[in-house]
C-alpha positions as CSV (number, residue, x, y, z in Angstrom):
1,M,30.9,8.1,45.2
2,S,29.9,5.1,43.2
3,F,26.5,3.5,43.1
4,T,25.3,-0.1,43.1
5,A,21.9,-1.7,42.4
6,P,19.6,-1.7,45.5
7,K,19.8,-4.7,47.7
8,G,17.7,-7.6,46.4
9,T,17.7,-6.3,42.8
10,Y,19.9,-7.2,39.8
11,D,21.0,-6.1,36.4
12,I,20.3,-8.2,33.3
13,L,23.5,-7.9,31.3
14,P,24.7,-9.3,28.0
15,P,25.5,-11.9,27.0
16,E,23.2,-13.6,29.6
17,S,20.4,-11.2,28.7
18,S,19.9,-13.0,25.4
19,A,18.9,-16.1,27.4
20,F,16.6,-14.0,29.6
21,L,14.8,-12.7,26.6
22,A,14.6,-16.2,25.0
23,V,13.0,-17.6,28.2
24,R,10.6,-14.8,28.5
25,D,9.5,-15.2,24.8
26,A,9.3,-19.0,25.1
27,L,7.0,-18.8,28.1
28,S,4.7,-16.3,26.4
29,R,4.6,-18.0,23.0
30,P,2.0,-20.7,23.8
31,A,-0.4,-18.0,25.0
32,A,0.0,-16.0,21.9
33,L,-0.6,-19.1,19.8
34,A,-3.8,-19.6,21.7
35,G,-5.2,-16.2,20.9
36,Y,-4.1,-14.3,24.0
37,E,-3.3,-10.7,23.3
38,Y,-0.7,-8.5,24.9
39,I,-1.5,-6.0,27.6
40,E,0.8,-3.7,29.6
41,T,-0.3,-2.0,32.8
42,P,1.5,0.6,35.1
43,I,4.3,-0.6,37.3
44,F,2.6,1.3,40.2
45,E,-1.1,1.3,41.1
46,D,-3.4,2.6,43.8
47,T,-2.4,0.8,47.0
48,A,-6.0,-0.1,47.8
49,L,-6.2,-2.1,44.6
50,F,-3.7,-4.7,46.1
51,A,-5.1,-4.4,49.6
52,R,-8.6,-5.3,48.4
53,G,-7.7,-7.5,45.6
54,V,-4.7,-9.6,46.9
55,G,-5.9,-9.6,50.5
56,E,-4.8,-7.7,53.6
57,S,-4.0,-11.0,55.5
58,T,-1.4,-12.0,53.0
59,D,2.3,-11.5,53.6
60,V,2.4,-9.7,50.2
61,V,0.1,-6.9,51.4
62,S,1.0,-6.8,55.1
63,K,4.8,-7.1,54.9
64,E,6.2,-7.0,51.4
65,M,4.8,-4.1,49.3
66,Y,6.8,-1.1,48.3
67,T,4.3,1.7,49.1
68,F,4.8,5.4,48.9
69,Q,3.0,8.7,48.7
70,D,3.2,10.7,45.5
71,K,3.4,14.5,45.3
72,G,-0.4,14.7,45.3
73,G,-0.6,12.7,48.6
74,R,-2.0,9.6,46.9
75,S,-0.8,6.2,48.3
76,L,0.7,4.2,45.4
77,T,2.4,0.8,45.4
78,L,4.9,-0.8,43.0
79,R,3.0,-3.9,41.7
80,P,3.8,-7.0,43.7
81,E,1.9,-9.2,41.2
82,G,0.2,-8.7,37.8
83,T,-3.3,-10.0,38.0
84,A,-4.9,-7.3,40.0
85,G,-3.7,-4.6,37.6
86,V,-4.9,-6.5,34.6
87,I,-8.4,-7.0,36.1
88,R,-8.5,-3.3,37.0
89,A,-7.7,-2.5,33.3
90,V,-10.4,-5.0,32.1
91,I,-12.9,-3.2,34.3
92,E,-11.8,0.3,33.6
93,H,-11.9,-0.1,29.8
94,K,-14.9,-2.4,29.8
95,L,-13.0,-5.1,27.9
96,Y,-15.6,-7.6,29.2
97,A,-18.3,-5.9,26.9
98,G,-16.7,-7.6,23.9
99,Q,-16.0,-11.2,23.0
100,L,-15.5,-13.5,26.0
101,P,-13.3,-14.8,27.4
102,V,-11.0,-11.8,27.4
103,K,-7.6,-13.5,26.8
104,L,-4.5,-11.4,27.7
105,W,-0.8,-12.0,28.3
106,Y,1.8,-9.7,29.7
107,A,5.4,-9.7,30.9
108,G,7.3,-7.3,33.2
109,P,8.9,-6.7,36.6
110,N,7.2,-7.0,40.0
111,F,8.5,-5.8,43.4
112,R,8.3,-7.3,46.9
113,Y,10.3,-6.5,50.0
114,E,11.5,-10.0,50.8
115,R,14.6,-11.3,52.4
116,P,17.0,-11.7,49.5
117,Q,18.3,-15.3,49.0
118,A,19.2,-17.6,46.2
119,G,16.6,-17.3,43.5
120,R,14.4,-14.9,45.5
121,Y,14.7,-11.2,44.8
122,R,12.9,-8.0,45.6
123,H,12.7,-7.3,41.9
124,F,11.7,-10.2,39.7
125,T,10.2,-10.6,36.2
126,Q,7.2,-12.7,35.4
127,V,5.2,-13.7,32.3
128,G,1.5,-13.8,32.9
129,A,-1.7,-14.9,31.2
130,E,-5.3,-14.3,32.1
131,A,-8.6,-15.6,30.7
132,V,-11.5,-13.5,32.0
133,G,-15.3,-13.8,31.7
134,V,-16.0,-17.5,31.1
135,D,-16.4,-20.2,33.7
136,D,-15.5,-23.4,31.9
137,P,-13.3,-26.2,33.1
138,M,-11.8,-26.5,29.6
139,L,-10.5,-23.0,30.0
140,D,-8.8,-24.0,33.2
141,A,-7.2,-26.9,31.5
142,E,-6.1,-24.7,28.6
143,I,-4.4,-22.1,30.8
144,I,-2.6,-24.8,32.7
145,A,-1.5,-26.5,29.5
146,L,-0.1,-23.3,28.1
147,A,2.3,-22.9,31.0
148,W,3.2,-26.6,30.8
149,E,3.9,-26.2,27.1
150,G,6.1,-23.1,27.8
151,Y,8.3,-25.1,30.2
152,R,8.5,-28.1,27.9
153,A,9.5,-25.9,24.9
154,L,12.5,-24.8,26.9
155,G,13.6,-28.4,27.5
156,L,12.7,-28.6,31.2
157,G,11.8,-32.1,32.4
158,G,12.3,-31.8,36.1
159,F,9.3,-29.7,37.0
160,R,6.0,-31.0,38.5
161,L,2.5,-29.6,38.4
162,L,0.7,-29.5,41.7
163,L,-3.0,-29.2,41.5
164,T,-6.0,-28.7,43.9
165,S,-9.4,-27.0,44.3
166,L,-10.0,-24.4,46.9
167,G,-13.8,-24.4,46.5
168,D,-16.0,-21.3,46.2
169,D,-18.3,-19.1,48.3
170,T,-20.8,-21.9,48.6
171,C,-18.6,-24.6,50.2
172,R,-15.7,-22.6,51.6
173,P,-17.5,-20.9,54.6
174,A,-18.4,-24.3,56.2
175,Y,-14.9,-25.6,55.5
176,R,-13.4,-22.4,57.0
177,A,-15.3,-22.9,60.2
178,L,-14.2,-26.5,60.4
179,L,-10.6,-25.6,59.8
180,Q,-10.7,-22.7,62.4
181,A,-12.1,-25.2,65.0
182,F,-9.1,-27.5,64.2
183,L,-6.6,-24.6,64.5
184,R,-7.9,-23.4,67.8
185,D,-6.5,-26.5,69.5
186,L,-3.0,-26.0,68.1
187,D,0.0,-24.5,70.0
188,I,0.6,-21.6,67.6
189,D,1.9,-18.0,68.2
190,D,-0.4,-15.0,68.3
191,D,0.3,-13.8,64.8
192,T,-0.6,-17.2,63.4
193,R,-3.7,-17.3,65.5
194,R,-4.7,-13.9,64.1
195,R,-4.1,-15.2,60.6
196,A,-6.3,-18.2,61.3
197,D,-9.1,-15.8,62.3
198,I,-8.8,-13.7,59.2
199,N,-8.1,-16.4,56.6
200,P,-7.4,-19.9,58.1
201,L,-6.3,-21.3,54.7
202,R,-3.2,-19.1,55.1
203,V,-2.0,-21.3,58.0
204,L,-1.9,-24.3,55.7
205,D,0.7,-22.3,53.7
206,D,3.0,-21.9,56.7
207,K,6.4,-23.4,56.0
208,R,7.7,-23.4,59.6
209,P,8.4,-27.0,60.9
210,A,6.8,-26.2,64.3
211,V,3.5,-25.4,62.6
212,L,3.7,-28.0,59.9
213,A,4.1,-30.7,62.5
214,Q,0.7,-29.9,64.0
215,L,-1.2,-29.8,60.7
216,D,-1.4,-33.6,60.3
217,G,-5.1,-34.5,60.4
218,A,-6.2,-30.9,59.4
219,P,-9.4,-31.0,57.3
220,L,-8.8,-30.5,53.6
221,M,-10.8,-28.3,51.2
222,V,-10.9,-31.0,48.5
223,E,-12.7,-33.3,50.9
224,H,-15.5,-30.7,51.5
225,L,-16.2,-29.4,48.0
226,C,-19.8,-28.7,47.1
227,G,-21.3,-30.6,44.2
228,P,-20.6,-28.0,41.4
229,C,-17.1,-27.4,42.6
230,A,-16.4,-31.2,42.7
231,V,-17.8,-31.6,39.2
232,H,-15.7,-28.6,38.0
233,Y,-12.5,-30.1,39.5
234,D,-13.2,-33.5,38.0
235,D,-13.7,-31.9,34.6
236,V,-10.5,-30.0,34.8
237,R,-8.5,-33.1,35.6
238,A,-10.3,-35.1,32.8
239,R,-9.4,-32.4,30.2
240,L,-5.8,-32.3,31.3
241,A,-5.6,-36.0,31.0
242,D,-7.0,-35.8,27.5
243,I,-4.1,-33.7,26.3
244,G,-1.4,-35.5,28.3
245,V,-0.7,-33.0,31.0
246,Q,0.4,-34.8,34.2
247,W,-0.2,-33.4,37.7
248,E,0.1,-34.4,41.3
249,E,-2.8,-33.9,43.8
250,A,-1.7,-31.2,46.4
251,P,-4.6,-30.9,48.8
252,R,-2.7,-28.4,51.1
253,L,-1.7,-26.1,48.3
254,V,-2.9,-22.5,49.1
255,R,-0.4,-20.2,47.3
256,G,0.2,-16.7,48.6
257,L,-2.8,-14.6,47.4
258,D,-6.3,-14.5,48.9
259,Y,-8.2,-14.3,45.6
260,Y,-7.7,-17.9,44.5
261,M,-10.7,-20.2,44.5
262,R,-11.6,-23.5,42.7
263,T,-8.8,-24.6,40.4
264,T,-5.4,-23.7,42.0
265,F,-2.0,-24.9,40.8
266,E,1.7,-24.5,41.1
267,F,4.8,-25.6,39.1
268,V,7.8,-26.6,41.2
269,H,11.2,-27.8,40.2
270,S,13.2,-30.4,42.2
271,G,16.5,-28.6,41.6
272,L,15.8,-25.4,43.5
273,G,15.6,-26.6,47.1
274,A,13.1,-25.2,49.5
275,Q,12.2,-22.3,47.2
276,S,11.0,-24.7,44.5
277,A,8.2,-22.7,42.8
278,I,8.8,-21.6,39.3
279,G,5.2,-20.5,38.5
280,G,1.6,-21.0,39.3
281,G,-1.9,-19.6,39.4
282,G,-5.6,-20.4,39.6
283,R,-9.2,-19.2,39.5
284,Y,-10.1,-15.8,41.0
285,D,-13.8,-15.6,40.3
286,G,-14.4,-13.0,43.1
287,L,-11.5,-10.6,42.3
288,S,-13.4,-8.3,39.8
289,A,-16.2,-7.7,42.3
290,A,-13.8,-7.2,45.2
291,I,-12.2,-4.2,43.4
292,G,-15.5,-2.6,42.3
293,G,-16.2,-4.3,39.0
294,P,-18.9,-6.7,37.7
295,A,-19.0,-10.3,38.8
296,L,-16.5,-11.6,36.3
297,T,-14.9,-15.1,36.5
298,G,-11.2,-15.5,35.7
299,I,-8.2,-17.8,35.7
300,G,-4.6,-17.1,35.1
301,W,-1.0,-17.7,35.9
302,A,2.4,-16.0,36.4
303,L,5.6,-17.8,35.5
304,G,8.9,-16.5,36.9
305,V,11.5,-15.8,34.2
306,D,14.3,-15.6,36.8
307,R,13.1,-18.8,38.5
308,T,12.9,-20.7,35.2
309,L,16.4,-19.7,34.3
310,L,17.6,-21.1,37.6
311,A,15.6,-24.3,37.0
312,M,17.3,-24.7,33.6
313,R,20.7,-24.3,35.1
314,A,19.9,-26.7,37.9
315,E,18.7,-29.3,35.4
316,G,21.6,-28.7,33.0
317,V,19.4,-27.6,30.2
318,G,21.3,-25.5,27.7
319,L,20.3,-21.9,27.9
320,P,19.0,-20.5,24.7
321,T,21.4,-18.1,23.0
322,A,21.1,-15.9,19.9
323,A,23.7,-14.3,17.6
324,R,24.0,-10.6,18.3
325,V,24.0,-9.8,14.6
326,Q,24.0,-11.7,11.3
327,V,26.6,-9.5,9.5
328,Y,29.6,-7.6,10.8
329,G,31.5,-5.0,8.9
330,V,35.3,-4.8,9.0
331,P,36.6,-1.5,7.5
332,L,40.2,-1.0,6.6
333,G,40.6,2.8,6.6
334,A,38.5,5.9,6.9
335,A,37.0,5.7,3.4
336,A,36.0,2.1,3.9
337,A,34.4,2.9,7.3
338,E,32.2,5.6,5.7
339,R,31.2,3.2,2.9
340,L,30.5,0.3,5.4
341,F,28.4,2.7,7.5
342,G,26.0,3.2,4.6
343,L,26.0,-0.6,3.8
344,T,25.3,-1.5,7.4
345,A,22.3,0.9,7.4
346,G,21.1,-0.6,4.1
347,L,21.3,-4.2,5.6
348,R,19.3,-3.1,8.6
349,A,16.7,-1.5,6.4
350,A,16.4,-4.8,4.5
351,G,15.7,-6.6,7.8
352,V,19.2,-8.0,8.4
353,S,20.8,-7.4,11.9
354,A,24.2,-5.8,11.3
355,D,27.0,-4.1,13.1
356,M,30.5,-2.9,12.2
357,A,33.8,-2.1,13.9
358,Y,34.1,1.4,15.1
359,G,37.1,3.4,16.2
360,A,39.8,2.6,13.6
361,R,40.6,-0.9,14.7
362,G,43.1,-2.9,12.9
363,L,42.2,-6.0,10.9
364,K,43.0,-8.4,13.6
365,G,41.0,-6.6,16.3
366,A,38.1,-6.0,14.0
367,M,37.9,-9.7,13.0
368,K,38.0,-10.7,16.7
369,A,35.0,-8.4,17.2
370,A,33.3,-10.0,14.3
371,D,33.8,-13.5,15.8
372,R,32.5,-12.4,19.2
373,S,29.3,-10.9,17.6
374,G,28.2,-14.3,16.5
375,A,27.7,-13.1,12.9
376,A,27.5,-15.5,10.0
377,Y,29.2,-13.2,7.6
378,A,31.8,-10.5,7.8
379,I,32.2,-7.8,5.1
380,V,35.8,-6.8,4.8
381,L,36.4,-3.6,2.9
382,G,39.6,-1.7,2.1
383,D,40.7,1.1,-0.2
384,R,41.7,-1.4,-3.0
385,D,38.2,-3.0,-2.8
386,I,36.5,0.4,-3.1
387,R,38.6,1.2,-6.2
388,A,37.6,-2.2,-7.7
389,G,33.9,-1.7,-6.7
390,T,33.9,-4.9,-4.7
391,A,33.9,-6.1,-1.1
392,Q,35.2,-9.3,0.5
393,L,32.4,-11.4,2.0
394,K,33.8,-13.9,4.5
395,D,31.7,-16.8,5.8
396,L,32.8,-16.9,9.5
397,R,31.6,-20.5,9.9
398,S,33.6,-22.1,7.0
399,G,36.2,-19.4,6.5
400,D,35.4,-19.1,2.8
401,Q,35.8,-15.7,1.3
402,L,34.8,-14.2,-2.1
403,A,34.7,-10.8,-3.8
404,L,31.3,-9.4,-4.6
405,P,30.2,-6.2,-6.4
406,L,29.4,-3.5,-3.9
407,D,26.2,-2.5,-5.7
408,S,24.7,-6.0,-5.3
409,L,26.2,-6.9,-1.9
410,V,23.0,-6.4,0.1
411,A,20.9,-8.5,-2.3
412,T,23.5,-11.3,-2.3
413,I,23.6,-11.3,1.5
414,L,19.8,-11.5,1.7
415,E,19.9,-14.4,-0.7
416,K,22.5,-16.3,1.4
417,L,20.6,-15.7,4.7
418,T,17.3,-17.1,3.4
C-alpha cells in the first residue's frame, strides 16, 4: 500500500521550496524592520477559542474547522487562522503589561475544511502581523503599509488594496438593525435568513449571484459611522496617502471573521479569478475581551504565501530562487572524499554553505551535480592533488580553475565570497 497527501493538502518540494521560503521571508521582512518580534503558537488550540473569538456564525467555525477530541476528552481544533491564538498568548503571558503596542509577527500553516480548488487548499501557509494595545490611526496605516511593502518587494504590481470601516460597538448596533430590516424583505433561503439574524454583515459577504442581485440599495456601514469612527477612518486614509499607499473604497467588504471592526482591508490580485484575495486584515478591538482577556485594542493581517506565489506566476513575476550551496566538493577517489569531507565541514563552520558528491561518482557525474547545486565554486580533489598539498578551485561561472594550497583553501574561498 502506498500513501498520498490528504485531499486538499500539498507537499512543498525543492526546487520550488526555495521560492516558497523566499516569499515567506519577503512578506515578513517589513514587519521585522518595523520592530515586530516573532511569536509561534500551537497548531491546535481549545475549540472554544475559535468559537468565541472568530464567531460561531462564520463559515470558518460552523463548517470548516478540523475539530477532534484528545485522549483526555478535550475538544481541540487545528488553527483555521492565526490571530485568535496570538491574542490568547498575549493574554496568557500578560505581554500587554510591558511596552505598548505589543508588535508580533508569525508564519505557519492553517487548516480549513474547504472544497479544494485552484489556489484554495485545506492546508495553507500564512505570514501574519499583529499590533496590540494601542488605538491609533497611524498604527492602522503602518500595519497596512507593511503588507503593501511586502508585496511590492516581491515585484507584484497587479494587486489592489480594498479598504473600508466596519464601525464599532457604538454605531454598529443601529446599522445592524437597519440592515436587518432591509434583509427581511429579500427573497433569501432559510440559512441566509438565520445568518442575517445572527450577524447581518455576513450576508453582504455572500458571493452567490442570486443574493448579490438583491443587495443593490442595501445600507452601508461607512454611511452610518459614528463621529469617532468617521474621524478614525479619515485619519487612516490620510496617513496612507502621506506615504503613497493607494487604496480603493470597498464599502461592502466584510471578510470572513466576526471580530473585525473599524479599519478593515483586503489585498486582491486581478490574475486569480474569483478567488482573488491574497491577504487582508483589520481591527479587532473586541477580540481580547471576547476570549476572557482585558479590553485590548488590536489590528493585524494575514498574507497567504501560497496565494502570493500564484499571483506572482499569474503576473509573470520571476519567482525568487537561491543557490542551494556556495561551494561543492568533487572528490576523485576514496582518500580525496575523506579529505573533502573534512574541508566541507570546515567551510560550514566558517559560515559557507557547502556540499559534496557522495557515493563514488565519476568526475563527469560529480561536476553535473556541482552545476545543479547552483554553487559558485567547485573544489576538485584527487590523489595527485593530495600528494602536492593542493586542491583545484574551479569558478563554475567563468570556468577558470587554479591550484590552491589545502591548508589555506577555506580562507581563500571566504575571501572570494566576500
